[in-house]
KEVODREN-680474 format. One record per residue: x, y, z of N, C-alpha, C in turn; residue in one letter. Coordinates in steps of 0.1 Angstrom, whole numbers, plus 5000, padded with zeros to 4 digits. Atoms other than C-alpha are relative to their C-alpha. Example, Ala and Ser with C-alpha at 12.3 -4.5 7.8 and 13.67 -1.06 7.14 Angstrom:
BEGIN
@n.c1=5009; n.c2=4988; n.c3=5000; ca.c1=5123; ca.c2=4955; ca.c3=5078; c.c1=5009; c.c2=5012; c.c3=5000; type=A
@n.c1=4991; n.c2=4989; n.c3=5000; ca.c1=5137; ca.c2=4989; ca.c3=5071; c.c1=4992; c.c2=5011; c.c3=5008; type=S
END
This chain:
BEGIN
@n.c1=5008; n.c2=4988; n.c3=5000; ca.c1=5000; ca.c2=5000; ca.c3=5000; c.c1=5009; c.c2=5013; c.c3=5000; type=M
@n.c1=4991; n.c2=4989; n.c3=5000; ca.c1=5030; ca.c2=5022; ca.c3=4998; c.c1=4999; c.c2=5009; c.c3=4988; type=N
@n.c1=5003; n.c2=4992; n.c3=5012; ca.c1=5019; ca.c2=5035; ca.c3=4963; c.c1=4987; c.c2=5006; c.c3=5001; type=K
@n.c1=5013; n.c2=4993; n.c3=4998; ca.c1=4990; ca.c2=5055; ca.c3=4976; c.c1=5001; c.c2=5014; c.c3=4993; type=L
@n.c1=5001; n.c2=4986; n.c3=5005; ca.c1=4979; ca.c2=5088; ca.c3=4960; c.c1=5002; c.c2=5009; c.c3=5012; type=S
@n.c1=4998; n.c2=4990; n.c3=4989; ca.c1=4988; ca.c2=5119; ca.c3=4980; c.c1=4987; c.c2=5002; c.c3=5008; type=P
@n.c1=5013; n.c2=4998; n.c3=4992; ca.c1=4951; ca.c2=5123; ca.c3=4990; c.c1=4997; c.c2=4988; c.c3=5009; type=F
@n.c1=5002; n.c2=5012; n.c3=4992; ca.c1=4948; ca.c2=5087; ca.c3=5002; c.c1=5011; c.c2=5000; c.c3=5011; type=K
@n.c1=4990; n.c2=5000; n.c3=4989; ca.c1=4981; ca.c2=5091; ca.c3=5021; c.c1=4996; c.c2=5009; c.c3=5011; type=R
@n.c1=5004; n.c2=4990; n.c3=4989; ca.c1=4968; ca.c2=5122; ca.c3=5039; c.c1=4988; c.c2=4994; c.c3=5007; type=I
@n.c1=5011; n.c2=5006; n.c3=4993; ca.c1=4935; ca.c2=5104; ca.c3=5046; c.c1=5004; c.c2=4989; c.c3=5010; type=A
@n.c1=4995; n.c2=5011; n.c3=4991; ca.c1=4952; ca.c2=5073; ca.c3=5060; c.c1=5007; c.c2=5005; c.c3=5012; type=Y
@n.c1=4993; n.c2=4994; n.c3=4989; ca.c1=4975; ca.c2=5094; ca.c3=5080; c.c1=4991; c.c2=5006; c.c3=5011; type=S
@n.c1=5009; n.c2=4994; n.c3=4991; ca.c1=4947; ca.c2=5114; ca.c3=5095; c.c1=4992; c.c2=4990; c.c3=5008; type=A
@n.c1=5007; n.c2=5010; n.c3=4993; ca.c1=4927; ca.c2=5083; ca.c3=5104; c.c1=5008; c.c2=4993; c.c3=5010; type=V
@n.c1=4992; n.c2=5007; n.c3=4990; ca.c1=4956; ca.c2=5065; ca.c3=5120; c.c1=5005; c.c2=5009; c.c3=5011; type=L
@n.c1=4997; n.c2=4991; n.c3=4989; ca.c1=4966; ca.c2=5096; ca.c3=5140; c.c1=4988; c.c2=5001; c.c3=5009; type=V
@n.c1=5012; n.c2=4999; n.c3=4992; ca.c1=4930; ca.c2=5100; ca.c3=5152; c.c1=4998; c.c2=4987; c.c3=5008; type=A
@n.c1=5001; n.c2=5013; n.c3=4993; ca.c1=4929; ca.c2=5063; ca.c3=5160; c.c1=5010; c.c2=4999; c.c3=5012; type=L
@n.c1=4990; n.c2=5001; n.c3=4989; ca.c1=4961; ca.c2=5064; ca.c3=5180; c.c1=4997; c.c2=5009; c.c3=5011; type=G
@n.c1=5004; n.c2=4990; n.c3=4989; ca.c1=4951; ca.c2=5095; ca.c3=5200; c.c1=4988; c.c2=4995; c.c3=5007; type=V
@n.c1=5012; n.c2=5006; n.c3=4994; ca.c1=4917; ca.c2=5080; ca.c3=5206; c.c1=5003; c.c2=4988; c.c3=5009; type=G
@n.c1=4997; n.c2=5012; n.c3=4992; ca.c1=4931; ca.c2=5047; ca.c3=5218; c.c1=5009; c.c2=5004; c.c3=5012; type=L
@n.c1=4993; n.c2=4995; n.c3=4989; ca.c1=4955; ca.c2=5067; ca.c3=5240; c.c1=4991; c.c2=5004; c.c3=5011; type=G
@n.c1=5010; n.c2=4996; n.c3=4990; ca.c1=4925; ca.c2=5082; ca.c3=5258; c.c1=4992; c.c2=4989; c.c3=5005; type=Y
@n.c1=5008; n.c2=5012; n.c3=4996; ca.c1=4907; ca.c2=5049; ca.c3=5259; c.c1=5007; c.c2=4993; c.c3=5012; type=A
@n.c1=4992; n.c2=5008; n.c3=4990; ca.c1=4935; ca.c2=5034; ca.c3=5280; c.c1=5007; c.c2=5009; c.c3=5010; type=F
@n.c1=4993; n.c2=4990; n.c3=4992; ca.c1=4946; ca.c2=5066; ca.c3=5298; c.c1=4999; c.c2=4997; c.c3=5015; type=A
@n.c1=5003; n.c2=5003; n.c3=4986; ca.c1=4932; ca.c2=5053; ca.c3=5331; c.c1=5009; c.c2=4988; c.c3=5005; type=W
@n.c1=4991; n.c2=5011; n.c3=4997; ca.c1=4956; ca.c2=5023; ca.c3=5330; c.c1=5014; c.c2=5004; c.c3=4998; type=L
@n.c1=4986; n.c2=4996; n.c3=5002; ca.c1=4992; ca.c2=5032; ca.c3=5337; c.c1=5008; c.c2=4991; c.c3=4992; type=P
@n.c1=4991; n.c2=5007; n.c3=5009; ca.c1=5015; ca.c2=5022; ca.c3=5309; c.c1=4994; c.c2=4988; c.c3=4992; type=N
@n.c1=5007; n.c2=5010; n.c3=5009; ca.c1=4990; ca.c2=5000; ca.c3=5291; c.c1=4994; c.c2=5009; c.c3=4989; type=I
@n.c1=5004; n.c2=4991; n.c3=5011; ca.c1=4984; ca.c2=5016; ca.c3=5257; c.c1=5000; c.c2=4993; c.c3=4987; type=E
@n.c1=5000; n.c2=5005; n.c3=5014; ca.c1=4977; ca.c2=5010; ca.c3=5221; c.c1=5005; c.c2=5010; c.c3=4990; type=L
@n.c1=4995; n.c2=4990; n.c3=5009; ca.c1=4993; ca.c2=5041; ca.c3=5207; c.c1=5013; c.c2=4995; c.c3=4993; type=V
@n.c1=4988; n.c2=5006; n.c3=5007; ca.c1=5026; ca.c2=5022; ca.c3=5200; c.c1=4996; c.c2=4991; c.c3=4989; type=S
@n.c1=5005; n.c2=5010; n.c3=5010; ca.c1=5007; ca.c2=4995; ca.c3=5182; c.c1=4995; c.c2=5007; c.c3=4988; type=L
@n.c1=5005; n.c2=4992; n.c3=5011; ca.c1=4989; ca.c2=5021; ca.c3=5161; c.c1=5011; c.c2=5006; c.c3=4991; type=T
@n.c1=4988; n.c2=4994; n.c3=5008; ca.c1=5022; ca.c2=5038; ca.c3=5151; c.c1=5007; c.c2=4989; c.c3=4992; type=A
@n.c1=4994; n.c2=5011; n.c3=5007; ca.c1=5037; ca.c2=5004; ca.c3=5142; c.c1=4991; c.c2=4996; c.c3=4988; type=A
@n.c1=5009; n.c2=5003; n.c3=5010; ca.c1=5006; ca.c2=4996; ca.c3=5122; c.c1=5000; c.c2=5010; c.c3=4988; type=L
@n.c1=4999; n.c2=4989; n.c3=5011; ca.c1=5009; ca.c2=5029; ca.c3=5103; c.c1=5012; c.c2=4997; c.c3=4991; type=A
@n.c1=4988; n.c2=5004; n.c3=5008; ca.c1=5044; ca.c2=5018; ca.c3=5093; c.c1=4997; c.c2=4988; c.c3=4991; type=G
@n.c1=5003; n.c2=5012; n.c3=5007; ca.c1=5031; ca.c2=4984; ca.c3=5082; c.c1=4991; c.c2=5004; c.c3=4988; type=F
@n.c1=5009; n.c2=4997; n.c3=5011; ca.c1=5003; ca.c2=5000; ca.c3=5061; c.c1=5006; c.c2=5010; c.c3=4990; type=I
@n.c1=4995; n.c2=4990; n.c3=5009; ca.c1=5021; ca.c2=5030; ca.c3=5046; c.c1=5015; c.c2=5001; c.c3=4997; type=M
@n.c1=4985; n.c2=5000; n.c3=5002; ca.c1=5058; ca.c2=5023; ca.c3=5048; c.c1=5007; c.c2=5007; c.c3=5011; type=G
@n.c1=4991; n.c2=4996; n.c3=4990; ca.c1=5087; ca.c2=5034; ca.c3=5068; c.c1=4999; c.c2=5015; c.c3=5003; type=I
@n.c1=5000; n.c2=4986; n.c3=4998; ca.c1=5087; ca.c2=5072; ca.c3=5062; c.c1=4986; c.c2=5005; c.c3=5005; type=G
@n.c1=5014; n.c2=4996; n.c3=4996; ca.c1=5049; ca.c2=5077; ca.c3=5065; c.c1=4997; c.c2=4995; c.c3=5014; type=A
@n.c1=5002; n.c2=5006; n.c3=4987; ca.c1=5049; ca.c2=5054; ca.c3=5095; c.c1=5007; c.c2=5008; c.c3=5011; type=G
@n.c1=4993; n.c2=4991; n.c3=4991; ca.c1=5075; ca.c2=5075; ca.c3=5112; c.c1=4993; c.c2=5013; c.c3=5002; type=A
@n.c1=5007; n.c2=4987; n.c3=4999; ca.c1=5056; ca.c2=5107; ca.c3=5105; c.c1=4987; c.c2=4998; c.c3=5008; type=F
@n.c1=5012; n.c2=5003; n.c3=4993; ca.c1=5023; ca.c2=5092; ca.c3=5117; c.c1=5003; c.c2=4997; c.c3=5015; type=V
@n.c1=4996; n.c2=5004; n.c3=4986; ca.c1=5040; ca.c2=5077; ca.c3=5148; c.c1=5004; c.c2=5012; c.c3=5008; type=G
@n.c1=4995; n.c2=4988; n.c3=4993; ca.c1=5057; ca.c2=5110; ca.c3=5158; c.c1=4988; c.c2=5009; c.c3=5002; type=A
@n.c1=5011; n.c2=4991; n.c3=4998; ca.c1=5026; ca.c2=5131; ca.c3=5152; c.c1=4989; c.c2=4994; c.c3=5010; type=L
@n.c1=5010; n.c2=5006; n.c3=4991; ca.c1=5003; ca.c2=5106; ca.c3=5171; c.c1=5005; c.c2=5002; c.c3=5014; type=T
@n.c1=4995; n.c2=4999; n.c3=4986; ca.c1=5026; ca.c2=5105; ca.c3=5202; c.c1=5000; c.c2=5015; c.c3=5004; type=F
@n.c1=4999; n.c2=4986; n.c3=4996; ca.c1=5032; ca.c2=5143; ca.c3=5202; c.c1=4986; c.c2=5007; c.c3=5001; type=M
@n.c1=5014; n.c2=4994; n.c3=4999; ca.c1=4995; ca.c2=5152; ca.c3=5196; c.c1=4994; c.c2=4995; c.c3=5013; type=L
@n.c1=5006; n.c2=5006; n.c3=4987; ca.c1=4984; ca.c2=5128; ca.c3=5224; c.c1=5006; c.c2=5007; c.c3=5012; type=Y
@n.c1=4993; n.c2=4993; n.c3=4989; ca.c1=5010; ca.c2=5143; ca.c3=5247; c.c1=4996; c.c2=5014; c.c3=5002; type=S
@n.c1=5004; n.c2=4986; n.c3=4999; ca.c1=5001; ca.c2=5178; ca.c3=5238; c.c1=4987; c.c2=5003; c.c3=5006; type=F
@n.c1=5014; n.c2=4998; n.c3=4995; ca.c1=4964; ca.c2=5174; ca.c3=5246; c.c1=4997; c.c2=4990; c.c3=5010; type=I
@n.c1=5002; n.c2=5011; n.c3=4990; ca.c1=4969; ca.c2=5148; ca.c3=5273; c.c1=4991; c.c2=5005; c.c3=5011; type=S
@n.c1=5008; n.c2=4996; n.c3=4988; ca.c1=4943; ca.c2=5148; ca.c3=5301; c.c1=5008; c.c2=5002; c.c3=5012; type=P
@n.c1=4992; n.c2=4998; n.c3=4988; ca.c1=4972; ca.c2=5148; ca.c3=5325; c.c1=5009; c.c2=5012; c.c3=4998; type=F
@n.c1=4992; n.c2=4988; n.c3=5002; ca.c1=4987; ca.c2=5180; ca.c3=5310; c.c1=5012; c.c2=4996; c.c3=4990; type=G
@n.c1=4989; n.c2=5002; n.c3=5010; ca.c1=5014; ca.c2=5184; ca.c3=5283; c.c1=5013; c.c2=4997; c.c3=5007; type=M
@n.c1=4987; n.c2=5004; n.c3=4995; ca.c1=5048; ca.c2=5168; ca.c3=5289; c.c1=5009; c.c2=5012; c.c3=4999; type=A
@n.c1=4989; n.c2=4990; n.c3=5002; ca.c1=5078; ca.c2=5191; ca.c3=5294; c.c1=5007; c.c2=4998; c.c3=4987; type=P
@n.c1=4995; n.c2=5001; n.c3=5014; ca.c1=5095; ca.c2=5199; ca.c3=5261; c.c1=5010; c.c2=4989; c.c3=4998; type=P
@n.c1=4991; n.c2=5011; n.c3=5003; ca.c1=5124; ca.c2=5174; ca.c3=5265; c.c1=4993; c.c2=4986; c.c3=4999; type=P
@n.c1=5007; n.c2=5012; n.c3=5000; ca.c1=5100; ca.c2=5146; ca.c3=5273; c.c1=4990; c.c2=4999; c.c3=4988; type=L
@n.c1=5009; n.c2=4999; n.c3=5011; ca.c1=5075; ca.c2=5157; ca.c3=5246; c.c1=5008; c.c2=4996; c.c3=4987; type=W
@n.c1=4992; n.c2=5003; n.c3=5011; ca.c1=5103; ca.c2=5156; ca.c3=5220; c.c1=5004; c.c2=4985; c.c3=5000; type=I
@n.c1=4996; n.c2=5015; n.c3=4999; ca.c1=5115; ca.c2=5121; ca.c3=5232; c.c1=4988; c.c2=4991; c.c3=4997; type=A
@n.c1=5012; n.c2=5007; n.c3=5004; ca.c1=5079; ca.c2=5109; ca.c3=5229; c.c1=4998; c.c2=4999; c.c3=4985; type=Q
@n.c1=5001; n.c2=4999; n.c3=5014; ca.c1=5078; ca.c2=5121; ca.c3=5194; c.c1=5010; c.c2=4991; c.c3=4992; type=G
@n.c1=4989; n.c2=5008; n.c3=5005; ca.c1=5111; ca.c2=5104; ca.c3=5186; c.c1=4996; c.c2=4985; c.c3=5002; type=I
@n.c1=5005; n.c2=5013; n.c3=4997; ca.c1=5098; ca.c2=5072; ca.c3=5202; c.c1=4989; c.c2=4995; c.c3=4991; type=G
@n.c1=5011; n.c2=5003; n.c3=5009; ca.c1=5066; ca.c2=5073; ca.c3=5182; c.c1=5004; c.c2=4998; c.c3=4986; type=G
@n.c1=4995; n.c2=5001; n.c3=5013; ca.c1=5085; ca.c2=5079; ca.c3=5150; c.c1=5007; c.c2=4986; c.c3=4998; type=A
@n.c1=4993; n.c2=5013; n.c3=5001; ca.c1=5106; ca.c2=5048; ca.c3=5157; c.c1=4991; c.c2=4988; c.c3=5000; type=L
@n.c1=5010; n.c2=5011; n.c3=5000; ca.c1=5076; ca.c2=5026; ca.c3=5164; c.c1=4994; c.c2=5000; c.c3=4985; type=F
@n.c1=5006; n.c2=4999; n.c3=5014; ca.c1=5061; ca.c2=5038; ca.c3=5130; c.c1=5011; c.c2=4995; c.c3=4990; type=G
@n.c1=4990; n.c2=5003; n.c3=5009; ca.c1=5094; ca.c2=5034; ca.c3=5112; c.c1=5003; c.c2=4985; c.c3=5000; type=M
@n.c1=4997; n.c2=5014; n.c3=4999; ca.c1=5101; ca.c2=4999; ca.c3=5125; c.c1=4988; c.c2=4991; c.c3=4997; type=F
@n.c1=5012; n.c2=5008; n.c3=5004; ca.c1=5065; ca.c2=4988; ca.c3=5119; c.c1=5001; c.c2=4998; c.c3=4985; type=G
@n.c1=4998; n.c2=5001; n.c3=5014; ca.c1=5073; ca.c2=4994; ca.c3=5082; c.c1=5012; c.c2=4991; c.c3=4997; type=G
@n.c1=4988; n.c2=5007; n.c3=5002; ca.c1=5108; ca.c2=4980; ca.c3=5084; c.c1=4999; c.c2=4985; c.c3=5003; type=L
@n.c1=5001; n.c2=5014; n.c3=4996; ca.c1=5099; ca.c2=4948; ca.c3=5101; c.c1=4986; c.c2=4994; c.c3=4998; type=F
@n.c1=5014; n.c2=5003; n.c3=5003; ca.c1=5064; ca.c2=4944; ca.c3=5085; c.c1=4999; c.c2=4985; c.c3=4998; type=A
@n.c1=5001; n.c2=5014; n.c3=5003; ca.c1=5071; ca.c2=4908; ca.c3=5073; c.c1=5001; c.c2=4992; c.c3=5013; type=A
@n.c1=4999; n.c2=5008; n.c3=4988; ca.c1=5084; ca.c2=4893; ca.c3=5105; c.c1=4990; c.c2=5002; c.c3=5011; type=P
@n.c1=5009; n.c2=4997; n.c3=4990; ca.c1=5059; ca.c2=4910; ca.c3=5127; c.c1=4986; c.c2=4994; c.c3=4997; type=M
@n.c1=5013; n.c2=5007; n.c3=5002; ca.c1=5031; ca.c2=4890; ca.c3=5111; c.c1=5000; c.c2=4987; c.c3=5008; type=R
@n.c1=5000; n.c2=5011; n.c3=4991; ca.c1=5042; ca.c2=4862; ca.c3=5134; c.c1=5000; c.c2=5004; c.c3=5014; type=K
@n.c1=5001; n.c2=4996; n.c3=4986; ca.c1=5033; ca.c2=4865; ca.c3=5171; c.c1=5013; c.c2=5001; c.c3=5008; type=P
@n.c1=4987; n.c2=4999; n.c3=4993; ca.c1=5067; ca.c2=4857; ca.c3=5185; c.c1=5008; c.c2=5011; c.c3=4996; type=L
@n.c1=4992; n.c2=4989; n.c3=5005; ca.c1=5085; ca.c2=4882; ca.c3=5163; c.c1=4993; c.c2=5013; c.c3=5004; type=Y
@n.c1=5007; n.c2=4988; n.c3=4996; ca.c1=5058; ca.c2=4908; ca.c3=5170; c.c1=5002; c.c2=5004; c.c3=5014; type=A
@n.c1=4998; n.c2=4998; n.c3=4986; ca.c1=5062; ca.c2=4903; ca.c3=5207; c.c1=5015; c.c2=5005; c.c3=5003; type=A
@n.c1=4986; n.c2=4996; n.c3=4998; ca.c1=5100; ca.c2=4905; ca.c3=5205; c.c1=5003; c.c2=5014; c.c3=4995; type=A
@n.c1=4998; n.c2=4986; n.c3=5005; ca.c1=5099; ca.c2=4937; ca.c3=5184; c.c1=4993; c.c2=5010; c.c3=5009; type=I
@n.c1=5007; n.c2=4991; n.c3=4991; ca.c1=5073; ca.c2=4952; ca.c3=5207; c.c1=5008; c.c2=5002; c.c3=5013; type=G
@n.c1=4992; n.c2=4999; n.c3=4988; ca.c1=5096; ca.c2=4944; ca.c3=5237; c.c1=5012; c.c2=5010; c.c3=4998; type=I
@n.c1=4988; n.c2=4992; n.c3=5003; ca.c1=5127; ca.c2=4959; ca.c3=5221; c.c1=4997; c.c2=5015; c.c3=4998; type=A
@n.c1=5003; n.c2=4986; n.c3=5003; ca.c1=5111; ca.c2=4991; ca.c3=5209; c.c1=4994; c.c2=5007; c.c3=5013; type=F
@n.c1=5006; n.c2=4995; n.c3=4988; ca.c1=5091; ca.c2=4996; ca.c3=5241; c.c1=5011; c.c2=5003; c.c3=5011; type=T
@n.c1=4989; n.c2=4998; n.c3=4992; ca.c1=5123; ca.c2=4992; ca.c3=5261; c.c1=5008; c.c2=5013; c.c3=4996; type=L
@n.c1=4993; n.c2=4988; n.c3=5005; ca.c1=5141; ca.c2=5018; ca.c3=5240; c.c1=4991; c.c2=5012; c.c3=5002; type=F
@n.c1=5008; n.c2=4989; n.c3=4998; ca.c1=5111; ca.c2=5041; ca.c3=5242; c.c1=5000; c.c2=5004; c.c3=5015; type=Y
@n.c1=5000; n.c2=4997; n.c3=4986; ca.c1=5110; ca.c2=5038; ca.c3=5280; c.c1=5013; c.c2=5006; c.c3=5005; type=D
@n.c1=4987; n.c2=4995; n.c3=4996; ca.c1=5147; ca.c2=5045; ca.c3=5283; c.c1=5001; c.c2=5015; c.c3=4995; type=I
@n.c1=4999; n.c2=4987; n.c3=5005; ca.c1=5146; ca.c2=5076; ca.c3=5261; c.c1=4991; c.c2=5010; c.c3=5007; type=I
@n.c1=5009; n.c2=4991; n.c3=4993; ca.c1=5115; ca.c2=5090; ca.c3=5278; c.c1=5004; c.c2=5002; c.c3=5014; type=T
@n.c1=4996; n.c2=4998; n.c3=4986; ca.c1=5128; ca.c2=5084; ca.c3=5313; c.c1=5012; c.c2=5009; c.c3=5001; type=N
@n.c1=4988; n.c2=4991; n.c3=5000; ca.c1=5161; ca.c2=5101; ca.c3=5304; c.c1=4996; c.c2=5014; c.c3=4997; type=A
@n.c1=5005; n.c2=4987; n.c3=5003; ca.c1=5142; ca.c2=5130; ca.c3=5289; c.c1=4993; c.c2=5006; c.c3=5012; type=A
@n.c1=5007; n.c2=4995; n.c3=4988; ca.c1=5121; ca.c2=5133; ca.c3=5320; c.c1=5010; c.c2=5005; c.c3=5010; type=G
@n.c1=4990; n.c2=4996; n.c3=4991; ca.c1=5152; ca.c2=5135; ca.c3=5340; c.c1=5006; c.c2=5014; c.c3=4996; type=Y
@n.c1=4994; n.c2=4987; n.c3=5005; ca.c1=5166; ca.c2=5163; ca.c3=5318; c.c1=4990; c.c2=5011; c.c3=5002; type=F
@n.c1=5010; n.c2=4989; n.c3=4998; ca.c1=5133; ca.c2=5182; ca.c3=5323; c.c1=5001; c.c2=5005; c.c3=5015; type=A
@n.c1=4999; n.c2=4997; n.c3=4986; ca.c1=5138; ca.c2=5181; ca.c3=5361; c.c1=5014; c.c2=4995; c.c3=5005; type=Y
@n.c1=4987; n.c2=5006; n.c3=4997; ca.c1=5176; ca.c2=5176; ca.c3=5366; c.c1=5005; c.c2=5003; c.c3=5014; type=P
@n.c1=4994; n.c2=5000; n.c3=4986; ca.c1=5183; ca.c2=5171; ca.c3=5403; c.c1=5003; c.c2=4986; c.c3=5004; type=T
@n.c1=4996; n.c2=5013; n.c3=4995; ca.c1=5198; ca.c2=5142; ca.c3=5422; c.c1=4987; c.c2=4992; c.c3=5004; type=K
@n.c1=5012; n.c2=5007; n.c3=4995; ca.c1=5164; ca.c2=5134; ca.c3=5438; c.c1=4992; c.c2=4995; c.c3=4988; type=E
@n.c1=5009; n.c2=5004; n.c3=5011; ca.c1=5145; ca.c2=5134; ca.c3=5405; c.c1=5007; c.c2=4988; c.c3=4992; type=T
@n.c1=4994; n.c2=5011; n.c3=5007; ca.c1=5171; ca.c2=5111; ca.c3=5389; c.c1=4997; c.c2=4987; c.c3=5007; type=F
@n.c1=5003; n.c2=5012; n.c3=4993; ca.c1=5166; ca.c2=5085; ca.c3=5416; c.c1=4985; c.c2=4996; c.c3=4998; type=V
@n.c1=5014; n.c2=5003; n.c3=5001; ca.c1=5128; ca.c2=5088; ca.c3=5414; c.c1=4997; c.c2=4995; c.c3=4986; type=V
@n.c1=5003; n.c2=5005; n.c3=5014; ca.c1=5128; ca.c2=5085; ca.c3=5376; c.c1=5005; c.c2=4986; c.c3=4997; type=Y
@n.c1=4995; n.c2=5013; n.c3=5003; ca.c1=5150; ca.c2=5055; ca.c3=5375; c.c1=4993; c.c2=4989; c.c3=5008; type=M
@n.c1=5007; n.c2=5010; n.c3=4992; ca.c1=5133; ca.c2=5037; ca.c3=5404; c.c1=4986; c.c2=4997; c.c3=4995; type=A
@n.c1=5013; n.c2=5002; n.c3=5005; ca.c1=5098; ca.c2=5043; ca.c3=5392; c.c1=4999; c.c2=4996; c.c3=4986; type=S
@n.c1=5000; n.c2=5004; n.c3=5014; ca.c1=5108; ca.c2=5038; ca.c3=5356; c.c1=5001; c.c2=4985; c.c3=4999; type=G
@n.c1=4998; n.c2=5014; n.c3=5000; ca.c1=5117; ca.c2=5002; ca.c3=5364; c.c1=4986; c.c2=4993; c.c3=5001; type=I
@n.c1=5013; n.c2=5006; n.c3=4998; ca.c1=5082; ca.c2=4993; ca.c3=5377; c.c1=4991; c.c2=5003; c.c3=4988; type=A
@n.c1=5009; n.c2=4996; n.c3=5011; ca.c1=5063; ca.c2=5013; ca.c3=5351; c.c1=5005; c.c2=4994; c.c3=4987; type=F
@n.c1=4995; n.c2=5006; n.c3=5013; ca.c1=5086; ca.c2=5001; ca.c3=5323; c.c1=4997; c.c2=4985; c.c3=4999; type=G
@n.c1=5003; n.c2=5014; n.c3=5001; ca.c1=5081; ca.c2=4965; ca.c3=5332; c.c1=4985; c.c2=4997; c.c3=4996; type=A
@n.c1=5014; n.c2=5001; n.c3=5004; ca.c1=5043; ca.c2=4969; ca.c3=5329; c.c1=4999; c.c2=5003; c.c3=4986; type=V
@n.c1=5001; n.c2=4995; n.c3=5014; ca.c1=5047; ca.c2=4988; ca.c3=5297; c.c1=5005; c.c2=4990; c.c3=4990; type=H
@n.c1=4994; n.c2=5009; n.c3=5009; ca.c1=5070; ca.c2=4963; ca.c3=5281; c.c1=4992; c.c2=4987; c.c3=5000; type=I
@n.c1=5008; n.c2=5013; n.c3=5000; ca.c1=5050; ca.c2=4932; ca.c3=5292; c.c1=4987; c.c2=5002; c.c3=4993; type=A
@n.c1=5013; n.c2=4998; n.c3=5006; ca.c1=5017; ca.c2=4947; ca.c3=5281; c.c1=5002; c.c2=5002; c.c3=4985; type=S
@n.c1=4998; n.c2=4998; n.c3=5014; ca.c1=5031; ca.c2=4958; ca.c3=5247; c.c1=5004; c.c2=4987; c.c3=4993; type=N
@n.c1=4997; n.c2=5013; n.c3=5006; ca.c1=5046; ca.c2=4923; ca.c3=5242; c.c1=4988; c.c2=4992; c.c3=4997; type=A
@n.c1=5012; n.c2=5007; n.c3=5002; ca.c1=5012; ca.c2=4908; ca.c3=5247; c.c1=4991; c.c2=5006; c.c3=4989; type=V
@n.c1=5008; n.c2=4993; n.c3=5010; ca.c1=4994; ca.c2=4934; ca.c3=5226; c.c1=5005; c.c2=4999; c.c3=4986; type=L
@n.c1=4993; n.c2=5002; n.c3=5013; ca.c1=5019; ca.c2=4932; ca.c3=5198; c.c1=4998; c.c2=4986; c.c3=4995; type=F
@n.c1=5000; n.c2=5014; n.c3=5004; ca.c1=5019; ca.c2=4894; ca.c3=5198; c.c1=4986; c.c2=4996; c.c3=4995; type=A
@n.c1=5013; n.c2=5003; n.c3=5004; ca.c1=4981; ca.c2=4892; ca.c3=5196; c.c1=4994; c.c2=5008; c.c3=4989; type=I
@n.c1=5007; n.c2=4991; n.c3=5009; ca.c1=4969; ca.c2=4922; ca.c3=5178; c.c1=5007; c.c2=5003; c.c3=4986; type=L
@n.c1=4994; n.c2=4997; n.c3=5013; ca.c1=4996; ca.c2=4930; ca.c3=5152; c.c1=4999; c.c2=4990; c.c3=4989; type=F
@n.c1=5002; n.c2=5010; n.c3=5010; ca.c1=4995; ca.c2=4897; ca.c3=5134; c.c1=4985; c.c2=5000; c.c3=4995; type=P
@n.c1=5014; n.c2=5000; n.c3=5004; ca.c1=4957; ca.c2=4898; ca.c3=5134; c.c1=4996; c.c2=5012; c.c3=4991; type=L
@n.c1=5003; n.c2=4988; n.c3=5008; ca.c1=4955; ca.c2=4934; ca.c3=5121; c.c1=5008; c.c2=4999; c.c3=4987; type=L
@n.c1=4993; n.c2=5002; n.c3=5013; ca.c1=4982; ca.c2=4926; ca.c3=5095; c.c1=4993; c.c2=4991; c.c3=4990; type=A
@n.c1=5008; n.c2=5009; n.c3=5008; ca.c1=4961; ca.c2=4898; ca.c3=5082; c.c1=4988; c.c2=5007; c.c3=4994; type=R
@n.c1=5011; n.c2=4992; n.c3=5004; ca.c1=4931; ca.c2=4921; ca.c3=5080; c.c1=5004; c.c2=5010; c.c3=4989; type=K
@n.c1=4995; n.c2=4991; n.c3=5010; ca.c1=4951; ca.c2=4947; ca.c3=5061; c.c1=5003; c.c2=4993; c.c3=4987; type=V
@n.c1=4996; n.c2=5008; n.c3=5012; ca.c1=4964; ca.c2=4921; ca.c3=5037; c.c1=4987; c.c2=4995; c.c3=4993; type=Q
@n.c1=5013; n.c2=5004; n.c3=5006; ca.c1=4928; ca.c2=4908; ca.c3=5032; c.c1=4994; c.c2=5012; c.c3=4992; type=H
@n.c1=5006; n.c2=4989; n.c3=5007; ca.c1=4916; ca.c2=4943; ca.c3=5023; c.c1=5008; c.c2=5003; c.c3=4987; type=F
@n.c1=4991; n.c2=4997; n.c3=5011; ca.c1=4946; ca.c2=4948; ca.c3=5000; c.c1=4997; c.c2=4990; c.c3=4989; type=R
@n.c1=5003; n.c2=5010; n.c3=5009; ca.c1=4937; ca.c2=4915; ca.c3=4983; c.c1=4987; c.c2=5002; c.c3=4993; type=G
@n.c1=5013; n.c2=4998; n.c3=5006; ca.c1=4902; ca.c2=4926; ca.c3=4977; c.c1=4999; c.c2=5013; c.c3=4992; type=N
@n.c1=4999; n.c2=4988; n.c3=5008; ca.c1=4913; ca.c2=4956; ca.c3=4958; c.c1=4998; c.c2=5014; c.c3=5007; type=G
@n.c1=5001; n.c2=4988; n.c3=4993; ca.c1=4909; ca.c2=4981; ca.c3=4986; c.c1=5014; c.c2=5006; c.c3=5003; type=I
@n.c1=4986; n.c2=4994; n.c3=4999; ca.c1=4940; ca.c2=5004; ca.c3=4984; c.c1=4999; c.c2=5013; c.c3=5007; type=K
END
């Protein structure tokens, strides 16, 4: 589906950004359990590496900008955008292996770990004191474990399922 017309590319991007932000709100009440990462990776799968990176960055940054918990400080906001771009980029780059649950889980684990590291580091840079460093690192371990485990399960179950559905629609002439 990488050969989309510019109008379809814009429409797909808008729908995927809206879906990602909406899913962010749907799970906002559960700490570190989210479907925004999966949506960004799916954007890469559907539209390719570049568009996936754009959609992923925009989705994460828009959700953070209008978050019900308040906007993240600029260093954290930028790190979230970078992390979202990487989810989208790698969704396109690893599209074929992620159709298998084990690979999807492994890739979800790897990128969520990277995302948690860069966002925890950026959070520290937003509030650079010795006390905040200890708090960020200690709380980051517990929240990171939940985030990594939940994304592993969500990627393993949902990504292959959604990839099959996208392939089905592609096969039926829906581009």
